[in-house]
mmCIF file as gemmi writes it, N, C-alpha and C atoms, coordinates in Angstrom:
data_model
loop_
_atom_site.group_PDB
_atom_site.id
_atom_site.type_symbol
_atom_site.label_atom_id
_atom_site.label_alt_id
_atom_site.label_comp_id
_atom_site.label_asym_id
_atom_site.label_entity_id
_atom_site.label_seq_id
_atom_site.pdbx_PDB_ins_code
_atom_site.Cartn_x
_atom_site.Cartn_y
_atom_site.Cartn_z
_atom_site.occupancy
_atom_site.B_iso_or_equiv
_atom_site.pdbx_formal_charge
_atom_site.auth_seq_id
_atom_site.auth_asym_id
_atom_site.pdbx_PDB_model_num
ATOM 1 N N . MET Axp A 1 ? 12.704 -72.125 18.518 1 0 ? 1 A 1
ATOM 2 C CA . MET Axp A 1 ? 12.283 -72.334 17.122 1 0 ? 1 A 1
ATOM 3 C C . MET Axp A 1 ? 11.381 -70.963 16.514 1 0 ? 1 A 1
ATOM 4 N N . ALA Axp A 2 ? 10.494 -70.51 17.127 1 0 ? 2 A 1
ATOM 5 C CA . ALA Axp A 2 ? 9.98 -69.351 16.811 1 0 ? 2 A 1
ATOM 6 C C . ALA Axp A 2 ? 10.835 -68.276 16.34 1 0 ? 2 A 1
ATOM 7 N N . LEU Axp A 3 ? 11.912 -68.289 17.19 1 0 ? 3 A 1
ATOM 8 C CA . LEU Axp A 3 ? 12.828 -67.076 17.06 1 0 ? 3 A 1
ATOM 9 C C . LEU Axp A 3 ? 13.671 -67.24 15.784 1 0 ? 3 A 1
ATOM 10 N N . SER Axp A 4 ? 14.012 -68.558 15.4 1 0 ? 4 A 1
ATOM 11 C CA . SER Axp A 4 ? 14.6 -68.726 14.177 1 0 ? 4 A 1
ATOM 12 C C . SER Axp A 4 ? 13.876 -68.58 12.994 1 0 ? 4 A 1
ATOM 13 N N . SER Axp A 5 ? 12.45 -68.915 12.951 1 0 ? 5 A 1
ATOM 14 C CA . SER Axp A 5 ? 11.553 -68.48 11.749 1 0 ? 5 A 1
ATOM 15 C C . SER Axp A 5 ? 11.57 -66.937 11.71 1 0 ? 5 A 1
ATOM 16 N N . TRP Axp A 6 ? 11.356 -66.172 12.928 1 0 ? 6 A 1
ATOM 17 C CA . TRP Axp A 6 ? 11.265 -64.692 12.709 1 0 ? 6 A 1
ATOM 18 C C . TRP Axp A 6 ? 12.757 -64.287 12.178 1 0 ? 6 A 1
ATOM 19 N N . ILE Axp A 7 ? 13.783 -64.629 12.536 1 0 ? 7 A 1
ATOM 20 C CA . ILE Axp A 7 ? 14.869 -64.189 12.143 1 0 ? 7 A 1
ATOM 21 C C . ILE Axp A 7 ? 14.851 -64.587 10.552 1 0 ? 7 A 1
ATOM 22 N N . CYS Axp A 8 ? 14.661 -65.628 10.084 1 0 ? 8 A 1
ATOM 23 C CA . CYS Axp A 8 ? 14.676 -66.106 8.597 1 0 ? 8 A 1
ATOM 24 C C . CYS Axp A 8 ? 13.79 -65.017 7.975 1 0 ? 8 A 1
ATOM 25 N N . SER Axp A 9 ? 12.445 -64.899 8.402 1 0 ? 9 A 1
ATOM 26 C CA . SER Axp A 9 ? 11.715 -63.811 7.629 1 0 ? 9 A 1
ATOM 27 C C . SER Axp A 9 ? 12.314 -62.649 7.589 1 0 ? 9 A 1
ATOM 28 N N . LEU Axp A 10 ? 12.892 -62.174 8.534 1 0 ? 10 A 1
ATOM 29 C CA . LEU Axp A 10 ? 13.472 -60.949 8.805 1 0 ? 10 A 1
ATOM 30 C C . LEU Axp A 10 ? 14.453 -60.793 7.46 1 0 ? 10 A 1
ATOM 31 N N . GLY Axp A 11 ? 15.244 -61.934 7.648 1 0 ? 11 A 1
ATOM 32 C CA . GLY Axp A 11 ? 16.36 -61.949 6.515 1 0 ? 11 A 1
ATOM 33 C C . GLY Axp A 11 ? 15.994 -61.972 5.281 1 0 ? 11 A 1
ATOM 34 N N . LEU Axp A 12 ? 14.711 -62.621 4.877 1 0 ? 12 A 1
ATOM 35 C CA . LEU Axp A 12 ? 14.224 -62.579 3.507 1 0 ? 12 A 1
ATOM 36 C C . LEU Axp A 12 ? 13.596 -61.177 3.31 1 0 ? 12 A 1
ATOM 37 N N . THR Axp A 13 ? 13.114 -60.581 4.129 1 0 ? 13 A 1
ATOM 38 C CA . THR Axp A 13 ? 12.515 -59.289 4.174 1 0 ? 13 A 1
ATOM 39 C C . THR Axp A 13 ? 13.626 -58.123 3.817 1 0 ? 13 A 1
ATOM 40 N N . LEU Axp A 14 ? 14.567 -58.559 4.58 1 0 ? 14 A 1
ATOM 41 C CA . LEU Axp A 14 ? 15.879 -57.532 4.206 1 0 ? 14 A 1
ATOM 42 C C . LEU Axp A 14 ? 16.332 -57.717 2.79 1 0 ? 14 A 1
ATOM 43 N N . ALA Axp A 15 ? 16.56 -59.044 2.632 1 0 ? 15 A 1
ATOM 44 C CA . ALA Axp A 15 ? 16.97 -59.398 1.171 1 0 ? 15 A 1
ATOM 45 C C . ALA Axp A 15 ? 16.085 -58.644 0.241 1 0 ? 15 A 1
ATOM 46 N N . LEU Axp A 16 ? 15.15 -58.648 0.269 1 0 ? 16 A 1
ATOM 47 C CA . LEU Axp A 16 ? 13.95 -58.124 -0.621 1 0 ? 16 A 1
ATOM 48 C C . LEU Axp A 16 ? 14.135 -56.555 -0.913 1 0 ? 16 A 1
ATOM 49 N N . LEU Axp A 17 ? 14.323 -55.929 0.136 1 0 ? 17 A 1
ATOM 50 C CA . LEU Axp A 17 ? 14.234 -54.378 0.386 1 0 ? 17 A 1
ATOM 51 C C . LEU Axp A 17 ? 15.61 -54.214 -0.398 1 0 ? 17 A 1
ATOM 52 N N . LEU Axp A 18 ? 16.609 -54.751 0.04 1 0 ? 18 A 1
ATOM 53 C CA . LEU Axp A 18 ? 18.158 -54.331 -0.633 1 0 ? 18 A 1
ATOM 54 C C . LEU Axp A 18 ? 18.021 -54.462 -1.934 1 0 ? 18 A 1
ATOM 55 N N . SER Axp A 19 ? 17.311 -55.663 -2.387 1 0 ? 19 A 1
ATOM 56 C CA . SER Axp A 19 ? 17.24 -55.95 -4.06 1 0 ? 19 A 1
ATOM 57 C C . SER Axp A 19 ? 16.618 -54.795 -4.576 1 0 ? 19 A 1
ATOM 58 N N . LEU Axp A 20 ? 15.548 -54.445 -4.208 1 0 ? 20 A 1
ATOM 59 C CA . LEU Axp A 20 ? 14.569 -53.492 -4.768 1 0 ? 20 A 1
ATOM 60 C C . LEU Axp A 20 ? 15.38 -51.955 -4.859 1 0 ? 20 A 1
ATOM 61 N N . ALA Axp A 21 ? 16.085 -51.789 -3.747 1 0 ? 21 A 1
ATOM 62 C CA . ALA Axp A 21 ? 16.764 -50.683 -3.674 1 0 ? 21 A 1
ATOM 63 C C . ALA Axp A 21 ? 17.965 -50.431 -4.414 1 0 ? 21 A 1
ATOM 64 N N . PHE Axp A 22 ? 18.874 -51.424 -4.848 1 0 ? 22 A 1
ATOM 65 C CA . PHE Axp A 22 ? 19.865 -51.426 -5.805 1 0 ? 22 A 1
ATOM 66 C C . PHE Axp A 22 ? 19.469 -51.698 -7.205 1 0 ? 22 A 1
ATOM 67 N N . HIS Axp A 23 ? 18.47 -51.99 -7.374 1 0 ? 23 A 1
ATOM 68 C CA . HIS Axp A 23 ? 17.931 -52.513 -8.905 1 0 ? 23 A 1
ATOM 69 C C . HIS Axp A 23 ? 17.174 -51.465 -9.393 1 0 ? 23 A 1
ATOM 70 N N . PRO Axp A 24 ? 17.513 -50.684 -10.377 1 0 ? 24 A 1
ATOM 71 C CA . PRO Axp A 24 ? 16.663 -49.658 -11.034 1 0 ? 24 A 1
ATOM 72 C C . PRO Axp A 24 ? 15.336 -50.494 -11.456 1 0 ? 24 A 1
ATOM 73 N N . SER Axp A 25 ? 14.216 -49.741 -11.281 1 0 ? 25 A 1
ATOM 74 C CA . SER Axp A 25 ? 12.791 -50.362 -11.735 1 0 ? 25 A 1
ATOM 75 C C . SER Axp A 25 ? 12.895 -50.323 -13.375 1 0 ? 25 A 1
ATOM 76 N N . GLN Axp A 26 ? 11.667 -51.235 -13.578 1 0 ? 26 A 1
ATOM 77 C CA . GLN Axp A 26 ? 11.568 -51.266 -15.146 1 0 ? 26 A 1
ATOM 78 C C . GLN Axp A 26 ? 11.145 -49.731 -15.72 1 0 ? 26 A 1
ATOM 79 N N . SER Axp A 27 ? 10.657 -49.197 -15.076 1 0 ? 27 A 1
ATOM 80 C CA . SER Axp A 27 ? 9.924 -47.825 -15.69 1 0 ? 27 A 1
ATOM 81 C C . SER Axp A 27 ? 11.309 -46.894 -15.75 1 0 ? 27 A 1
ATOM 82 N N . VAL Axp A 28 ? 12.321 -47.145 -14.882 1 0 ? 28 A 1
ATOM 83 C CA . VAL Axp A 28 ? 13.506 -46.423 -15.099 1 0 ? 28 A 1
ATOM 84 C C . VAL Axp A 28 ? 14.136 -46.53 -16.473 1 0 ? 28 A 1
ATOM 85 N N . ASN Axp A 29 ? 14.413 -48.04 -16.684 1 0 ? 29 A 1
ATOM 86 C CA . ASN Axp A 29 ? 14.829 -48.522 -18.017 1 0 ? 29 A 1
ATOM 87 C C . ASN Axp A 29 ? 13.792 -48.045 -19.149 1 0 ? 29 A 1
ATOM 88 N N . ILE Axp A 30 ? 12.633 -48.099 -19.244 1 0 ? 30 A 1
ATOM 89 C CA . ILE Axp A 30 ? 11.949 -47.796 -20.144 1 0 ? 30 A 1
ATOM 90 C C . ILE Axp A 30 ? 11.944 -46.119 -20.496 1 0 ? 30 A 1
ATOM 91 N N . GLY Axp A 31 ? 12.288 -45.442 -19.355 1 0 ? 31 A 1
ATOM 92 C CA . GLY Axp A 31 ? 12.188 -44.052 -19.432 1 0 ? 31 A 1
ATOM 93 C C . GLY Axp A 31 ? 13.549 -43.575 -20.369 1 0 ? 31 A 1
ATOM 94 N N . ARG Axp A 32 ? 14.572 -44.334 -20.089 1 0 ? 32 A 1
ATOM 95 C CA . ARG Axp A 32 ? 15.801 -44.244 -20.896 1 0 ? 32 A 1
ATOM 96 C C . ARG Axp A 32 ? 15.925 -44.447 -22.178 1 0 ? 32 A 1
ATOM 97 N N . GLN Axp A 33 ? 14.848 -45.658 -22.357 1 0 ? 33 A 1
ATOM 98 C CA . GLN Axp A 33 ? 14.747 -45.79 -24.166 1 0 ? 33 A 1
ATOM 99 C C . GLN Axp A 33 ? 13.818 -44.956 -24.73 1 0 ? 33 A 1
ATOM 100 N N . MET Axp A 34 ? 13.217 -44.269 -23.787 1 0 ? 34 A 1
ATOM 101 C CA . MET Axp A 34 ? 12.192 -43.647 -24.541 1 0 ? 34 A 1
ATOM 102 C C . MET Axp A 34 ? 12.84 -42.039 -25.143 1 0 ? 34 A 1
ATOM 103 N N . ILE Axp A 35 ? 13.89 -41.807 -24.415 1 0 ? 35 A 1
ATOM 104 C CA . ILE Axp A 35 ? 14.655 -40.627 -24.667 1 0 ? 35 A 1
ATOM 105 C C . ILE Axp A 35 ? 15.202 -40.393 -26.068 1 0 ? 35 A 1
ATOM 106 N N . GLY Axp A 36 ? 15.468 -41.544 -26.562 1 0 ? 36 A 1
ATOM 107 C CA . GLY Axp A 36 ? 16.05 -41.499 -27.94 1 0 ? 36 A 1
ATOM 108 C C . GLY Axp A 36 ? 17.532 -41.828 -27.899 1 0 ? 36 A 1
ATOM 109 N N . SER Axp A 37 ? 17.98 -41.679 -29.005 1 0 ? 37 A 1
ATOM 110 C CA . SER Axp A 37 ? 19.438 -41.829 -29.341 1 0 ? 37 A 1
ATOM 111 C C . SER Axp A 37 ? 20.116 -40.82 -28.973 1 0 ? 37 A 1
ATOM 112 N N . ARG Axp A 38 ? 21.532 -40.76 -29.23 1 0 ? 38 A 1
ATOM 113 C CA . ARG Axp A 38 ? 22.465 -39.782 -28.749 1 0 ? 38 A 1
ATOM 114 C C . ARG Axp A 38 ? 22.545 -39.013 -30.005 1 0 ? 38 A 1
ATOM 115 N N . PRO Axp A 39 ? 22.79 -37.39 -29.914 1 0 ? 39 A 1
ATOM 116 C CA . PRO Axp A 39 ? 22.862 -36.616 -31.206 1 0 ? 39 A 1
ATOM 117 C C . PRO Axp A 39 ? 24.161 -37.226 -31.886 1 0 ? 39 A 1
ATOM 118 N N . PRO Axp A 40 ? 24.266 -37.068 -33.123 1 0 ? 40 A 1
ATOM 119 C CA . PRO Axp A 40 ? 25.151 -37.212 -34.001 1 0 ? 40 A 1
ATOM 120 C C . PRO Axp A 40 ? 26.409 -36.537 -33.938 1 0 ? 40 A 1
ATOM 121 N N . GLY Axp A 41 ? 27.504 -36.657 -34.45 1 0 ? 41 A 1
ATOM 122 C CA . GLY Axp A 41 ? 28.729 -35.838 -34.456 1 0 ? 41 A 1
ATOM 123 C C . GLY Axp A 41 ? 28.532 -35.167 -35.596 1 0 ? 41 A 1
ATOM 124 N N . CYS Axp A 42 ? 28.441 -33.871 -35.637 1 0 ? 42 A 1
ATOM 125 C CA . CYS Axp A 42 ? 28.085 -33.044 -36.872 1 0 ? 42 A 1
ATOM 126 C C . CYS Axp A 42 ? 29.392 -32.408 -37.262 1 0 ? 42 A 1
ATOM 127 N N . VAL Axp A 43 ? 30.654 -32.841 -37.135 1 0 ? 43 A 1
ATOM 128 C CA . VAL Axp A 43 ? 31.718 -32.434 -37.464 1 0 ? 43 A 1
ATOM 129 C C . VAL Axp A 43 ? 31.763 -32.603 -39.112 1 0 ? 43 A 1
ATOM 130 N N . ASN Axp A 44 ? 32.191 -31.607 -39.831 1 0 ? 44 A 1
ATOM 131 C CA . ASN Axp A 44 ? 32.372 -31.652 -41.277 1 0 ? 44 A 1
ATOM 132 C C . ASN Axp A 44 ? 31.113 -32.318 -41.75 1 0 ? 44 A 1
ATOM 133 N N . LYS Axp A 45 ? 29.963 -31.987 -41.33 1 0 ? 45 A 1
ATOM 134 C CA . LYS Axp A 45 ? 28.805 -32.511 -42.045 1 0 ? 45 A 1
ATOM 135 C C . LYS Axp A 45 ? 28.037 -31.348 -42.718 1 0 ? 45 A 1
ATOM 136 N N . CYS Axp A 46 ? 28.345 -30.045 -42.507 1 0 ? 46 A 1
ATOM 137 C CA . CYS Axp A 46 ? 27.527 -29.046 -42.822 1 0 ? 46 A 1
ATOM 138 C C . CYS Axp A 46 ? 28.459 -28.07 -44.079 1 0 ? 46 A 1
ATOM 139 N N . MET Axp A 47 ? 29.025 -29.108 -44.803 1 0 ? 47 A 1
ATOM 140 C CA . MET Axp A 47 ? 29.845 -28.179 -46.195 1 0 ? 47 A 1
ATOM 141 C C . MET Axp A 47 ? 30.538 -27.072 -45.5 1 0 ? 47 A 1
ATOM 142 N N . ASN Axp A 48 ? 31.252 -27.103 -44.549 1 0 ? 48 A 1
ATOM 143 C CA . ASN Axp A 48 ? 32.202 -25.809 -44.14 1 0 ? 48 A 1
ATOM 144 C C . ASN Axp A 48 ? 31.359 -24.51 -43.619 1 0 ? 48 A 1
ATOM 145 N N . CYS Axp A 49 ? 29.957 -24.912 -43.166 1 0 ? 49 A 1
ATOM 146 C CA . CYS Axp A 49 ? 29.264 -23.904 -42.784 1 0 ? 49 A 1
ATOM 147 C C . CYS Axp A 49 ? 29.578 -24.231 -41.079 1 0 ? 49 A 1
ATOM 148 N N . GLU Axp A 50 ? 29.681 -22.974 -40.559 1 0 ? 50 A 1
ATOM 149 C CA . GLU Axp A 50 ? 29.597 -22.93 -38.868 1 0 ? 50 A 1
ATOM 150 C C . GLU Axp A 50 ? 28.932 -22.071 -38.286 1 0 ? 50 A 1
ATOM 151 N N . PRO Axp A 51 ? 28.137 -22.471 -37.148 1 0 ? 51 A 1
ATOM 152 C CA . PRO Axp A 51 ? 28.603 -23.322 -36.4 1 0 ? 51 A 1
ATOM 153 C C . PRO Axp A 51 ? 27.604 -24.498 -36.709 1 0 ? 51 A 1
ATOM 154 N N . CYS Axp A 52 ? 28.024 -25.802 -36.862 1 0 ? 52 A 1
ATOM 155 C CA . CYS Axp A 52 ? 27.428 -26.975 -37.103 1 0 ? 52 A 1
ATOM 156 C C . CYS Axp A 52 ? 26.916 -27.656 -36.116 1 0 ? 52 A 1
ATOM 157 N N . LYS Axp A 53 ? 25.687 -27.729 -35.66 1 0 ? 53 A 1
ATOM 158 C CA . LYS Axp A 53 ? 25.18 -28.216 -34.529 1 0 ? 53 A 1
ATOM 159 C C . LYS Axp A 53 ? 23.982 -29.323 -34.566 1 0 ? 53 A 1
ATOM 160 N N . ALA Axp A 54 ? 23.967 -30.232 -33.88 1 0 ? 54 A 1
ATOM 161 C CA . ALA Axp A 54 ? 23.103 -31.251 -33.867 1 0 ? 54 A 1
ATOM 162 C C . ALA Axp A 54 ? 21.737 -30.818 -33.132 1 0 ? 54 A 1
ATOM 163 N N . SER Axp A 55 ? 20.696 -31.187 -33.925 1 0 ? 55 A 1
ATOM 164 C CA . SER Axp A 55 ? 19.401 -30.701 -33.513 1 0 ? 55 A 1
ATOM 165 C C . SER Axp A 55 ? 18.271 -31.612 -33.793 1 0 ? 55 A 1
ATOM 166 N N . LEU Axp A 56 ? 17.271 -31.814 -32.939 1 0 ? 56 A 1
ATOM 167 C CA . LEU Axp A 56 ? 15.812 -32.826 -33.216 1 0 ? 56 A 1
ATOM 168 C C . LEU Axp A 56 ? 14.841 -31.775 -34.187 1 0 ? 56 A 1
ATOM 169 N N . VAL Axp A 57 ? 14.532 -32.167 -35.415 1 0 ? 57 A 1
ATOM 170 C CA . VAL Axp A 57 ? 13.73 -31.874 -35.895 1 0 ? 57 A 1
ATOM 171 C C . VAL Axp A 57 ? 12.527 -32.844 -35.958 1 0 ? 57 A 1
ATOM 172 N N . THR Axp A 58 ? 11.369 -31.849 -36.361 1 0 ? 58 A 1
ATOM 173 C CA . THR Axp A 58 ? 10.202 -32.887 -36.639 1 0 ? 58 A 1
ATOM 174 C C . THR Axp A 58 ? 9.858 -32.793 -38.213 1 0 ? 58 A 1
ATOM 175 N N . GLN Axp A 59 ? 9.161 -33.868 -38.55 1 0 ? 59 A 1
ATOM 176 C CA . GLN Axp A 59 ? 8.877 -34.054 -39.835 1 0 ? 59 A 1
ATOM 177 C C . GLN Axp A 59 ? 7.402 -34.452 -39.981 1 0 ? 59 A 1
ATOM 178 N N . LYS Axp A 60 ? 6.7 -33.299 -40.318 1 0 ? 60 A 1
ATOM 179 C CA . LYS Axp A 60 ? 5.104 -33.51 -40.35 1 0 ? 60 A 1
ATOM 180 C C . LYS Axp A 60 ? 4.76 -34.254 -41.355 1 0 ? 60 A 1
ATOM 181 N N . ASN Axp A 61 ? 3.552 -35.006 -41.253 1 0 ? 61 A 1
ATOM 182 C CA . ASN Axp A 61 ? 2.988 -35.935 -42.152 1 0 ? 61 A 1
ATOM 183 C C . ASN Axp A 61 ? 2.485 -35.178 -43.414 1 0 ? 61 A 1
ATOM 184 N N . ARG Axp A 62 ? 2.782 -35.38 -44.528 1 0 ? 62 A 1
ATOM 185 C CA . ARG Axp A 62 ? 2.663 -34.684 -45.709 1 0 ? 62 A 1
ATOM 186 C C . ARG Axp A 62 ? 1.182 -35.224 -46.467 1 0 ? 62 A 1
ATOM 187 N N . ASP Axp A 63 ? 0.631 -36.422 -46.117 1 0 ? 63 A 1
ATOM 188 C CA . ASP Axp A 63 ? -0.421 -36.96 -46.803 1 0 ? 63 A 1
ATOM 189 C C . ASP Axp A 63 ? -1.588 -36.57 -45.963 1 0 ? 63 A 1
ATOM 190 N N . ALA Axp A 64 ? -2.395 -35.615 -46.862 1 0 ? 64 A 1
ATOM 191 C CA . ALA Axp A 64 ? -3.638 -34.903 -46.312 1 0 ? 64 A 1
ATOM 192 C C . ALA Axp A 64 ? -4.736 -36.024 -45.7 1 0 ? 64 A 1
ATOM 193 N N . SER Axp A 65 ? -4.676 -37.166 -46.397 1 0 ? 65 A 1
ATOM 194 C CA . SER Axp A 65 ? -5.843 -38.247 -45.962 1 0 ? 65 A 1
ATOM 195 C C . SER Axp A 65 ? -5.279 -38.519 -44.425 1 0 ? 65 A 1
ATOM 196 N N . LYS Axp A 66 ? -3.989 -38.915 -44.175 1 0 ? 66 A 1
ATOM 197 C CA . LYS Axp A 66 ? -3.546 -39.277 -42.984 1 0 ? 66 A 1
ATOM 198 C C . LYS Axp A 66 ? -3.536 -38.175 -41.755 1 0 ? 66 A 1
ATOM 199 N N . ARG Axp A 67 ? -3.626 -37.004 -42.246 1 0 ? 67 A 1
ATOM 200 C CA . ARG Axp A 67 ? -3.224 -35.952 -41.209 1 0 ? 67 A 1
ATOM 201 C C . ARG Axp A 67 ? -4.288 -35.886 -39.989 1 0 ? 67 A 1
ATOM 202 N N . ASP Axp A 68 ? -5.708 -36.314 -40.423 1 0 ? 68 A 1
ATOM 203 C CA . ASP Axp A 68 ? -6.647 -36.224 -39.25 1 0 ? 68 A 1
ATOM 204 C C . ASP Axp A 68 ? -6.41 -37.25 -38.226 1 0 ? 68 A 1
ATOM 205 N N . ALA Axp A 69 ? -6.038 -38.529 -38.713 1 0 ? 69 A 1
ATOM 206 C CA . ALA Axp A 69 ? -5.747 -39.775 -37.631 1 0 ? 69 A 1
ATOM 207 C C . ALA Axp A 69 ? -4.437 -39.528 -36.89 1 0 ? 69 A 1
ATOM 208 N N . ASP Axp A 70 ? -3.353 -38.739 -37.565 1 0 ? 70 A 1
ATOM 209 C CA . ASP Axp A 70 ? -2.04 -38.819 -36.903 1 0 ? 70 A 1
ATOM 210 C C . ASP Axp A 70 ? -1.687 -37.498 -36.739 1 0 ? 70 A 1
ATOM 211 N N . ASP Axp A 71 ? -2.829 -36.744 -36.283 1 0 ? 71 A 1
ATOM 212 C CA . ASP Axp A 71 ? -2.467 -35.12 -35.935 1 0 ? 71 A 1
ATOM 213 C C . ASP Axp A 71 ? -1.51 -34.917 -34.976 1 0 ? 71 A 1
ATOM 214 N N . ASN Axp A 72 ? -1.472 -35.697 -33.777 1 0 ? 72 A 1
ATOM 215 C CA . ASN Axp A 72 ? -0.548 -35.482 -32.776 1 0 ? 72 A 1
ATOM 216 C C . ASN Axp A 72 ? 0.662 -36.313 -33.007 1 0 ? 72 A 1
ATOM 217 N N . TYR Axp A 73 ? 1.07 -36.984 -33.782 1 0 ? 73 A 1
ATOM 218 C CA . TYR Axp A 73 ? 2.341 -37.814 -34.188 1 0 ? 73 A 1
ATOM 219 C C . TYR Axp A 73 ? 3.301 -36.804 -35.041 1 0 ? 73 A 1
ATOM 220 N N . TYR Axp A 74 ? 4.457 -36.736 -34.41 1 0 ? 74 A 1
ATOM 221 C CA . TYR Axp A 74 ? 5.32 -35.994 -35.418 1 0 ? 74 A 1
ATOM 222 C C . TYR Axp A 74 ? 6.875 -36.894 -35.213 1 0 ? 74 A 1
ATOM 223 N N . LEU Axp A 75 ? 7.363 -37.465 -36.435 1 0 ? 75 A 1
ATOM 224 C CA . LEU Axp A 75 ? 8.495 -38.294 -36.424 1 0 ? 75 A 1
ATOM 225 C C . LEU Axp A 75 ? 9.812 -37.14 -36.019 1 0 ? 75 A 1
ATOM 226 N N . LEU Axp A 76 ? 10.312 -37.577 -34.893 1 0 ? 76 A 1
ATOM 227 C CA . LEU Axp A 76 ? 11.637 -36.959 -34.666 1 0 ? 76 A 1
ATOM 228 C C . LEU Axp A 76 ? 12.754 -37.501 -35.087 1 0 ? 76 A 1
ATOM 229 N N . SER Axp A 77 ? 13.863 -36.605 -35.658 1 0 ? 77 A 1
ATOM 230 C CA . SER Axp A 77 ? 14.905 -37.09 -36.261 1 0 ? 77 A 1
ATOM 231 C C . SER Axp A 77 ? 16.31 -36.219 -35.969 1 0 ? 77 A 1
ATOM 232 N N . TRP Axp A 78 ? 17.295 -36.674 -35.82 1 0 ? 78 A 1
ATOM 233 C CA . TRP Axp A 78 ? 18.528 -35.782 -35.538 1 0 ? 78 A 1
ATOM 234 C C . TRP Axp A 78 ? 18.884 -35.457 -37.052 1 0 ? 78 A 1
ATOM 235 N N . LYS Axp A 79 ? 19.255 -34.143 -37.038 1 0 ? 79 A 1
ATOM 236 C CA . LYS Axp A 79 ? 19.764 -33.461 -38.109 1 0 ? 79 A 1
ATOM 237 C C . LYS Axp A 79 ? 20.892 -32.601 -37.692 1 0 ? 79 A 1
ATOM 238 N N . CYS Axp A 80 ? 21.763 -32.221 -38.533 1 0 ? 80 A 1
ATOM 239 C CA . CYS Axp A 80 ? 23.011 -31.192 -38.316 1 0 ? 80 A 1
ATOM 240 C C . CYS Axp A 80 ? 22.185 -29.95 -38.947 1 0 ? 80 A 1
ATOM 241 N N . THR Axp A 81 ? 22.337 -29.094 -38.348 1 0 ? 81 A 1
ATOM 242 C CA . THR Axp A 81 ? 21.923 -27.614 -38.704 1 0 ? 81 A 1
ATOM 243 C C . THR Axp A 81 ? 23.158 -26.655 -38.568 1 0 ? 81 A 1
ATOM 244 N N . CYS Axp A 82 ? 22.932 -25.722 -39.846 1 0 ? 82 A 1
ATOM 245 C CA . CYS Axp A 82 ? 23.983 -24.466 -39.744 1 0 ? 82 A 1
ATOM 246 C C . CYS Axp A 82 ? 23.081 -23.394 -40.325 1 0 ? 82 A 1
ATOM 247 N N . ARG Axp A 83 ? 22.847 -22.376 -39.516 1 0 ? 83 A 1
ATOM 248 C CA . ARG Axp A 83 ? 22.15 -21.3 -39.694 1 0 ? 83 A 1
ATOM 249 C C . ARG Axp A 83 ? 20.812 -22.058 -40.191 1 0 ? 83 A 1
ATOM 250 N N . ASP Axp A 84 ? 20.064 -21.588 -41.286 1 0 ? 84 A 1
ATOM 251 C CA . ASP Axp A 84 ? 18.82 -22.107 -41.778 1 0 ? 84 A 1
ATOM 252 C C . ASP Axp A 84 ? 18.873 -23.399 -42.461 1 0 ? 84 A 1
ATOM 253 N N . HIS Axp A 85 ? 19.852 -24.058 -42.547 1 0 ? 85 A 1
ATOM 254 C CA . HIS Axp A 85 ? 20.144 -25.199 -43.317 1 0 ? 85 A 1
ATOM 255 C C . HIS Axp A 85 ? 20.17 -26.393 -42.705 1 0 ? 85 A 1
ATOM 256 N N . LEU Axp A 86 ? 19.674 -27.545 -43.32 1 0 ? 86 A 1
ATOM 257 C CA . LEU Axp A 86 ? 19.638 -28.89 -42.452 1 0 ? 86 A 1
ATOM 258 C C . LEU Axp A 86 ? 20.492 -29.606 -43.605 1 0 ? 86 A 1
ATOM 259 N N . PHE Axp A 87 ? 21.199 -30.509 -42.75 1 0 ? 87 A 1
ATOM 260 C CA . PHE Axp A 87 ? 22.371 -31.486 -43.447 1 0 ? 87 A 1
ATOM 261 C C . PHE Axp A 87 ? 21.851 -33.207 -42.724 1 0 ? 87 A 1
ATOM 262 N N . GLN Axp A 88 ? 22.039 -33.846 -43.386 1 0 ? 88 A 1
ATOM 263 C CA . GLN Axp A 88 ? 22.188 -35.411 -43.05 1 0 ? 88 A 1
ATOM 264 C C . GLN Axp A 88 ? 23.336 -35.655 -42.157 1 0 ? 88 A 1
ATOM 265 N N . PRO Axp A 89 ? 23.406 -36.206 -41.108 1 0 ? 89 A 1
ATOM 266 C CA . PRO Axp A 89 ? 24.328 -36.515 -40.007 1 0 ? 89 A 1
ATOM 267 C C . PRO Axp A 89 ? 25.226 -37.677 -40.723 1 0 ? 89 A 1
């Protein structure tokens, strides 16, 4: 009787360990969400300027009254760039 309960608890422990090993943790999924969207396809978006590449750009806060509170916050967005010009994807 004691042997069968020990085998049962061992089986449950093994099942728990295997489920944790093969299912990614929630922090991994959150990290994937925080990375952001995929870069846009910038083909024919730069008005015949080459090379037209996707790049992340920051948009600084323009309002001087909010600058102190949001000094560490910069909005990131994808743009298509060619030389020194930015284009909407």
